[in-house]
C-alpha positions in Angstrom: -46.9 129.9 163.0 -49.7 127.5 162.1 -49.5 125.6 158.8 -51.7 123.2 156.9 -49.9 120.6 154.9 -51.8 118.7 152.1 -49.7 115.8 150.9 -51.2 112.4 149.8 -48.0 110.4 150.4 -48.3 109.6 154.1 -44.6 108.8 154.6 -43.5 112.1 152.9 -46.2 114.0 154.9 -44.9 112.6 158.2 -41.3 113.5 157.3 -42.3 117.1 156.4 -44.4 117.5 159.5 -41.5 116.3 161.7 -39.1 118.8 160.1 -41.5 121.7 160.4 -42.4 120.8 164.0 -38.7 120.7 164.9 -38.5 124.2 163.6 -41.3 125.4 165.9 -44.2 125.3 163.4 -47.6 123.9 164.4 -48.8 121.7 161.5 -52.0 120.0 160.6 -51.6 117.3 157.9 -54.3 116.2 155.5 -54.1 113.7 152.6 -56.4 115.0 149.8 -57.7 118.3 148.4 -61.2 118.1 149.7 -59.9 117.5 153.3 -57.7 120.5 152.9 -60.7 122.7 151.9 -62.6 121.4 154.9 -59.7 122.3 157.3 -59.4 125.7 155.6 -63.1 126.4 156.0 -63.1 125.4 159.7 -59.9 127.0 161.0 -57.3 129.8 160.4 -53.8 129.1 159.1 -50.8 131.3 158.6 -49.6 129.3 155.6 -50.6 126.4 153.3 -48.3 123.8 151.7 -50.1 122.0 148.8 -49.1 119.0 146.8 -50.1 119.6 143.2 -51.3 116.0 142.4 -53.6 114.8 145.1 -56.7 112.6 145.1 -60.2 114.1 145.1 -58.9 117.6 144.2 -55.5 118.8 143.1 -53.6 121.4 144.9 -54.0 124.1 142.2 -57.8 123.7 142.4 -57.6 124.0 146.2 -55.6 127.2 145.9 -58.1 128.7 143.4 -61.1 128.0 145.7 
């Protein structure tokens, strides 16, 4: 399963990616809402994990778009 993780705190993002990859998920990590939209436009994911409060665009807005 391929996931996109959008989390602006890099240390937390790294920890989440490590946990998910140890559980056999393929994960792309991004650090703001606009970058998340760019990844979603250019590729296909099975799931999306969004931080609500991110720079440039919050997670709720990303989800709405």
